[in-house]
Residue, then its C-alpha position, 0 to 999 in steps of 0.5 A: x215557393x220554398x222561400x215563402x217564410x222566414x223559417x225556409x229562408x233561414x234553413x237555406x242560409x244555414x244550408x248554404x253556410x254548411x255548403x260554404x264550409x264544405x266548399x272550402x274543404x272541397x277547394x282545399x283538397x282539390x288544390x292539394x291533390x292537383x298541385x302536390x300530387x298532380x292528380x287530374x281534376x276529375x279524380x281530385x274533384x271527386x275525392x274532394x267532393x266526397x270529403x265535402x259531402x261528409x262535412x255537409x251531411x254532418x253540418x246539415x243533420x246537426x245544425x240546418x235540420x236538427x229536427x230531422x234526427x227522428x230518422x235513423x242516421x244511416x237511413x238519412x245518410x243513405x238518402x243524402x248519399x243518393x242525392x249527392x251521387x246524382x250531384x256528382x253526376x252533374x259535377x263530373x261533366x262540368x269538371x271535364x268539359x268546362x276546364x279546358x275552355x276556361x283555361x283557354x279563356x284565362x290564357x288569352x285574357x291575361x298575361x299569366x304564366x301557364x301554371x297560374x292560368x291552369x290553377x285559376x281555371x281549375x278553381x273557376x271550374x270547380x266554383x261553377x260545378x259547386x254552384x249548380x250542385x248547390x241548387x240541386x242538393x238544396x231542393x232535393x234534400x229539402x223535399x226528400x232527405x229532410x221531408x220529415x220536418x215542417 
């Protein structure tokens, strides 16, 4: 099991903290793009994801796995990008297929105006996608991108 020692638990917590900052960026950018520019969630969520990935790579390289800097930054960024490209392949179907039923749930279960239900549904859908991709990213990055550390 990966969490068999304190070092790995601390790494996971750091990874999750970096990811939380990335998620704030992700949510913020997605909301700006969908509300101010009326961009569809799949497109806005893809752009916001790329911004979060850049943040997360930087935070993980400098803080979560500082000892992994033995690899050239472009090589490691390429590995991180491949993992995240697979992560976006998990994310896009979630954004596309989960949002409509999520919006219906919020419309039926609340007396919120349609706009409010749509905003909450977009954010809830993005939260679900982030949760799935977090698990994928941690394990694959730990055992591939950052496998050069103990």
